[in-house]
N, C-alpha and C positions, 0 to 999 in steps of 0.2 A: 256221807258219811261218815261217821268219825276214823279214824288213826283206833289202832291197838290200845287195849285196858294197859298200864303201869300192874294188873295185875292177871293178864292173859298168859295161864300154864303153854307150855311147851307147847306140850298135845294139846292144844287149838290152838296154838300157831301151826303144829303138823297137821291140823282136822286142814284147816284154812287153808293151807295150801295144798292138801288134796285133792277137797273142794272143785280150788281153781284152777288144777293140772284136770283130775279126772273127767271134770262140767268141761274143759276145754270154752271156761268162761272167758272172751276178751278182753272184757273191760270191767274189769273186775277183780283187785288186784287184795292179795289175804288180810292184810290191813283198811283195809272195806269193810268186811267183816266183821259185823260188833258178836260177840259170842252168844249173850245173853238174847241175843235177837231174833225170832221163829227166822229158822230158813226153808219153812215152804209158808204162801200167803203171803211173806214177805217182798224184800227188796229185793233179794236174787231171785225172785219170779220162776222162783224152779218148781217143776210139775212132778207127778209121776215116774216118768222114763228118769226120770234125772235121779227118782233118787233109787231107783233098781241098782245105778250107773251107778249111784256111790255106798249102796250096797254092796256090792262084788268090789270097791274099789278098798273098803272095811275091811273086806276078810283077805281080802289078799295083801293088804300090809299089817294089819291087826290080826289078823282068824279071827274074829269074830266072826258070828254068823247068826246071823236075825233070828224072831223067833214066829212061832204060825201065831203067837199075838197081833192083832194087826192094832191090838190100843198099845200095846205095850214095845210096839214097835215105833206109834208115833209118841211116844214118850222121849222114846233115845233119840227120834230125827227133831223132837224138837227145836235144839240150837245145837249151838257148834257145845254151847258147853258140857248139854243132853248126852252127848255128843261122846265128848269127850269122854266125860265119868261113868258114861257104859264100858265104852274101851279100858280106862285102867279098871273097872271092875273084875276084868274080864284077863285081863294081865296079873290080874291078884289072885284067881281063881287058878290059872298057872302059872304063878311062880310061887 
């Protein structure tokens, strides 16, 4: 995997770190995660339990809540970049 893009936002880098720590990914560093690559079904090999754990971690850290719409959640969890956009939009609504 390649290292961080120079245009990775600070929020994307923070979320990459959260993914690694919350899911206890021992062989992965935040720099290994590509912002626009799929989180699930890709190189990280995450499953539905990981999705739940990541959702809880995002809620604790950023106060975001997943919706009842599975398709919408799928879009939010598509990549680190889409998660960062979701968190940022939530923060904008609160701010």
